Structures are given as structure tokens and as C-alpha cells.
Wavefront OBJ file of the C-alpha trace (Angstrom):
o trace
v 109.483 105.652 119.576
v 105.753 105.398 120.379
v 103.780 108.640 120.553
v 100.260 107.330 121.084
v 100.075 108.815 124.572
v 100.786 112.236 123.044
v 97.897 111.950 120.618
v 100.121 112.305 117.544
v 98.099 110.058 115.260
v 99.167 110.163 111.608
v 96.835 109.026 108.839
v 98.471 107.656 105.685
v 96.381 107.451 102.512
v 97.487 104.724 100.118
v 95.832 104.523 96.670
v 96.562 101.694 94.244
v 95.334 99.662 91.283
v 96.778 96.348 90.053
v 100.107 96.723 91.819
v 100.360 93.192 93.200
v 104.127 92.828 92.960
v 107.222 93.065 95.120
v 107.249 96.879 94.904
v 103.911 97.025 96.710
v 105.143 94.742 99.488
v 108.347 96.749 99.837
v 106.377 99.988 100.091
v 104.029 98.608 102.740
v 106.902 97.090 104.714
v 108.747 100.423 104.802
v 105.666 102.211 106.167
v 104.934 99.593 108.806
v 108.571 99.766 109.970
v 108.345 103.477 110.901
v 109.793 104.465 114.275
v 106.737 106.643 114.834
v 104.291 103.814 115.306
v 101.041 105.633 116.020
v 99.495 105.784 112.557
v 96.655 104.365 110.508
v 97.347 103.151 106.983
v 94.229 103.629 104.846
v 94.387 101.638 101.606
v 91.955 102.303 98.760
v 92.073 99.524 96.162
v 90.743 100.755 92.822
v 89.008 97.490 91.730
v 92.292 95.617 91.236
v 92.066 92.311 89.354
v 95.533 90.924 90.156
v 97.128 89.846 93.439
v 96.685 93.293 95.033
v 93.595 92.412 97.156
v 95.237 89.275 98.526
v 98.417 91.137 99.468
v 96.524 93.978 101.137
v 94.219 91.643 103.050
v 97.230 89.757 104.400
v 98.762 92.999 105.670
v 95.450 94.057 107.238
v 95.246 90.730 109.127
v 98.852 91.049 110.243
v 98.687 94.654 111.493
v 95.563 96.343 112.889
v 96.851 99.752 111.800
v 96.103 98.756 108.186
v 92.576 99.605 107.018
v 91.858 98.062 103.637
v 88.987 99.270 101.428
v 88.259 97.551 98.137
v 86.201 99.817 95.886
v 83.253 98.103 94.212
v 83.080 100.772 91.531
v 86.086 102.360 89.891
v 86.640 105.730 91.643
v 89.491 106.781 89.366
v 92.887 107.953 90.534
v 91.757 111.231 92.066
v 88.619 109.678 93.498
v 90.873 107.382 95.493
v 92.933 110.298 96.786
v 89.803 112.030 98.025
v 88.472 108.796 99.525
v 91.483 108.048 101.724
v 91.594 111.639 102.966
v 87.909 111.455 103.891
v 88.614 108.363 106.012
v 91.519 109.943 107.893
v 91.143 110.655 111.610
v 94.683 111.694 112.505
v 95.934 115.162 113.373
v 98.437 114.719 110.535
v 97.945 113.227 107.094
v 100.028 112.125 104.118
v 99.404 110.456 100.774
v 101.702 107.575 99.875
v 102.490 106.025 96.490
v 102.411 102.262 96.106
v 105.973 101.869 94.843
v 107.835 104.372 97.022
v 110.145 103.510 99.896
v 110.427 105.478 103.148
v 113.296 105.406 105.611
v 112.094 104.175 108.996
v 112.551 107.648 110.508
v 110.618 109.538 107.800
v 107.487 110.103 109.898
v 109.475 110.804 113.046
v 111.636 113.460 111.390
v 108.787 115.184 109.539
v 106.589 115.210 112.630
v 109.408 116.806 114.626
v 109.514 119.710 112.148
v 105.761 120.273 112.466
v 105.828 120.107 116.254
v 108.745 122.532 116.440
v 107.077 125.284 114.393
v 103.311 125.810 114.646
v 103.239 127.938 111.484
v 104.558 125.137 109.256
v 101.710 123.194 107.650
v 103.702 120.515 105.790
v 107.038 118.797 106.233
v 108.942 116.615 103.815
v 112.432 115.223 103.418
v 114.764 115.205 100.451
v 114.323 112.323 98.010
v 115.885 110.398 95.140
v 114.401 108.781 92.058
v 115.217 105.152 91.322
v 114.574 102.512 88.704
v 112.349 99.523 89.467
v 115.319 97.735 91.028
v 115.786 100.576 93.532
v 118.969 101.814 91.877
v 119.309 105.584 92.210
v 119.099 107.362 88.846
v 118.524 110.952 89.909
v 119.345 112.986 93.015
v 116.860 115.780 93.553
v 118.154 119.303 94.234
v 116.094 120.969 96.999
v 116.736 124.487 95.705
v 115.015 123.464 92.450
v 111.786 122.126 93.957
v 111.320 123.357 97.529
v 109.903 126.837 98.379
v 112.015 127.707 101.409
v 110.737 131.306 101.768
v 108.615 132.143 104.803
v 107.071 135.225 103.242
v 103.883 134.464 101.281
v 104.604 136.248 98.002
v 108.160 134.898 97.855
v 107.164 131.275 98.325
v 104.332 131.502 95.780
v 106.658 133.094 93.236
v 109.337 130.473 93.807
v 106.884 127.601 93.406
v 105.400 129.145 90.259
v 108.808 129.434 88.600
v 110.008 125.914 89.390
v 110.335 123.550 86.443
v 107.985 120.622 86.938
v 110.713 118.213 85.832
v 112.583 119.014 89.040
v 109.852 117.514 91.168
v 108.006 120.329 93.008
v 104.712 118.474 92.537
v 106.087 115.724 94.787
v 105.604 118.054 97.758
v 102.049 116.710 97.564
v 103.390 113.603 99.339
v 104.668 115.377 102.438
v 103.257 115.137 105.962
v 100.422 117.678 106.371
v 98.545 119.222 109.242
v 95.239 117.707 108.198
v 93.066 120.592 109.380
v 95.003 122.994 107.141
v 94.345 121.134 103.889
v 91.254 118.991 104.476
v 89.090 121.418 102.505
v 91.466 121.924 99.562
v 89.943 119.999 96.639
v 91.933 117.415 94.744
v 90.844 118.226 91.220
v 90.436 115.826 88.334
v 88.474 115.257 85.198
v 84.796 114.348 85.442
v 85.649 110.662 85.180
v 87.987 110.957 88.165
v 91.203 110.490 86.198
v 94.334 112.608 86.473
v 95.094 115.790 84.638
v 98.533 117.286 84.272
v 99.392 119.466 87.229
v 96.711 118.517 89.753
v 99.284 118.288 92.615
v 100.654 121.656 91.479
v 97.434 123.491 92.269
v 96.885 121.656 95.550
v 100.361 122.659 96.700
v 99.964 126.209 95.416
v 96.743 126.683 97.370
v 98.288 125.088 100.471
v 101.195 127.534 100.291
v 98.748 130.388 100.808
v 97.951 128.907 104.231
v 101.437 128.572 105.626
v 105.107 127.784 104.956
v 106.523 124.319 104.426
v 109.214 122.615 106.505
v 112.134 120.628 105.124
v 114.194 117.740 106.495
v 117.621 117.963 104.903
v 118.116 114.218 104.648
v 117.256 111.702 101.919
v 114.516 109.730 103.666
v 112.408 108.479 100.771
v 112.751 107.299 97.205
v 110.359 106.869 94.330
v 110.396 104.676 91.267
v 110.319 106.573 87.998
v 110.229 105.314 84.433
v 109.990 108.663 82.670
v 113.724 109.265 82.735
v 114.399 105.767 81.423
v 112.014 105.826 78.474
v 113.943 106.019 75.183
v 113.148 108.910 72.892
v 111.476 107.797 69.690
v 113.325 108.821 66.561
v 110.971 110.956 64.506
v 111.520 113.576 61.799
v 112.270 116.986 63.302
v 109.072 118.518 61.943
v 107.007 115.790 63.647
v 108.825 116.386 66.938
v 108.110 120.116 66.713
v 104.413 119.569 65.991
v 104.014 117.030 68.802
v 105.842 119.312 71.221
v 103.653 122.247 70.243
v 100.446 120.234 70.592
v 101.551 118.918 73.976
v 102.303 122.376 75.310
v 99.036 123.837 74.052
v 97.263 120.933 75.749
v 98.929 121.766 79.069
v 97.470 125.266 78.859
v 94.043 124.639 77.353
v 93.359 121.045 78.288
v 94.208 121.347 81.981
v 93.191 124.190 84.300
v 96.222 124.363 86.603
v 97.455 127.813 85.503
v 93.958 129.294 85.606
v 93.204 127.763 89.008
v 96.481 129.153 90.364
v 95.706 132.656 89.127
v 92.209 132.438 90.574
v 93.745 131.419 93.900
v 96.086 134.434 93.762
v 93.219 136.851 93.214
v 91.241 135.333 96.096
v 94.095 135.457 98.630
v 93.480 138.380 100.985
v 96.973 138.293 102.499
v 98.495 139.453 99.206
v 98.594 143.091 98.153
v 97.202 144.020 94.736
v 100.737 144.629 93.492
v 101.796 141.170 94.652
v 98.731 139.646 93.005
v 99.528 141.399 89.728
v 103.112 140.161 89.816
v 102.068 136.570 90.553
v 99.571 136.613 87.677
v 102.404 137.859 85.473
v 104.701 135.015 86.614
v 101.982 132.460 85.844
v 101.558 133.925 82.374
v 105.339 133.914 81.963
v 105.505 130.194 82.786
v 102.721 129.503 80.283
v 104.733 131.331 77.622
v 107.939 129.593 78.715
v 106.455 126.245 77.689
v 106.968 127.203 74.045
v 110.618 128.225 74.299
v 112.326 125.599 76.456
v 112.278 121.805 76.448
v 111.707 121.618 80.185
v 108.204 122.202 81.512
l 1 2 3 4 5 6 7 8 9 10 11 12 13 14 15 16 17 18 19 20 21 22 23 24 25 26 27 28 29 30 31 32 33 34 35 36 37 38 39 40 41 42 43 44 45 46 47 48 49 50 51 52 53 54 55 56 57 58 59 60 61 62 63 64 65 66 67 68 69 70 71 72 73 74 75 76 77 78 79 80 81 82 83 84 85 86 87 88 89 90 91 92 93 94 95 96 97 98 99 100 101 102 103 104 105 106 107 108 109 110 111 112 113 114 115 116 117 118 119 120 121 122 123 124 125 126 127 128 129 130 131 132 133 134 135 136 137 138 139 140 141 142 143 144 145 146 147 148 149 150 151 152 153 154 155 156 157 158 159 160 161 162 163 164 165 166 167 168 169 170 171 172 173 174 175 176 177 178 179 180 181 182 183 184 185 186 187 188 189 190 191 192 193 194 195 196 197 198 199 200 201 202 203 204 205 206 207 208 209 210 211 212 213 214 215 216 217 218 219 220 221 222 223 224 225 226 227 228 229 230 231 232 233 234 235 236 237 238 239 240 241 242 243 244 245 246 247 248 249 250 251 252 253 254 255 256 257 258 259 260 261 262 263 264 265 266 267 268 269 270 271 272 273 274 275 276 277 278 279 280 281 282 283 284 285 286 287 288 289 290 291 292 293 294 295
């Protein structure tokens, strides 16, 4: 399928650093094989020192849809995310990770959802997590990470109460109507590095602007190492202290909960009762960190 005559240009932002291996090539190949062919692939290379530049330059020579930018100064992870979005010209936009794999109909299916319903501002398919050899290790459960509700308060409440381990932050990597989210900041520390929960707040703020659409098919996969990492054997008192410190850090050291509550109070479409309840649910999730192992 070729939709260029319909003006359905999709911009794909691709941020990477020192990922010059087969996973990078597999990710790029899966994007370039999409049935929806009218897209631009914007690559921001965060001063890589391995084979990454060579690989990206070869793809750019091979396919004029690939736009490769090598950063002279280290922009940091979130700086790269902002950079590729600033270079986008398409009506639709998505961020892509450098070791994910997309089914060839991913763009086609997600775009169809957005074109069918003008209120929907983002569409994404179901996904699985794999090891580095692309073996499936975890099947995501949509009810545990996707806010299906159309009503504003209901979808904000659902997203607030999701456990982060179930993957709701991965909604960040859906296909967006660019005009709906172009002004939503991608937050980070002053040095441009990540902080826990930055996709969470982006998604939360986006949900105030419209509902999300879902493709009930597994059309992408992502490599994860977190589920494979062995737990270190430590004395129980050490584990408790480390867990406590980690949870306090997620509340004090990163602003996601506070940003979300600020967003709630600023949203005019919510009643004061709904705002009060959403602030309560955010405070509840902060407290929940100390009583359950999941986050």
C-alpha cells in the first residue's frame, strides 16, 4: 500500500547510542519493510563510537526516506527524543526504539484506527517482550496497560492505577497525531538524561487531549533484559533498606507524580470533584509503592 497521494506522511523518530549490532539492523529493516511506505525515518545518533554511524549511513544511502543526524555534542537520551520530534514534518509521528521489531503492517493498522476516528490521538498495537534472541518471554495483557475508556476521568484514573511493570509507559511508542502532542514536553534531568517515569507523564498529559486507539493484534516486540536479570542474594534487612530507598527516590527524586497532579489541576475539562479524586489516586499510588513489590 502506498498512501503518498493521500498526504498521510508518518514521521518516525529513532534515537540511539552505540547500538551497532544485528539488533539495530533488524529494527531498521522491519521499519523499512512497512506496507505503509510514505514515511520519513529520522535517526539521531548520540555521538556513537562503534559501528552505529557506518550502519546508519549505509541505510541512508540505500533509502532516501532515512534521514541520519550524527550529534556533535552529546544531547542525552531525552535531548535526542526532542530532537527527532522537532525534525518531523509528517501529520503523524512515532518514536521508535533501536532494538524493537515491528510487523510490516504496524503503521498501516495504526493509521487506519486514527483515520477511522477523528477523536483518537494515538494508536498502538498489542506487543510482546523478548530476549535478545527474539524469543518471547512475556505476553502483555492489554487490560493491564491500556486505558480503553473514552471518558476523560475514567481513562486518567485507569492509567494512574496501572502498575508500571505491566508496560503502560510503552504507550509512548504508539503512532500519534503530531499536532496533538507536539507541544507536550519530554522531561528529563538538566543533563538530558532519563528519569524514572518520564513517558508516564507524557502519556498522562496526552490523555487529557483525547482517547487512545488499540489494534488487538501483536504487531511489535521489544527486547527486555529486566525480567532476565538474576536477583542478587542479600540479607533481608539489606533488601528492605534498598527497596525503601528506591521507592523514596521514585517519589522525591523524580517529579512524575507531582507533574501528573499539576496536570490534573490545570485540566479544565475535569470537574473539581474529579480533580480531587485523581489527586487522591496519585497519592494512593505513591503510598502503594511502600506496600507492594510491584511499582
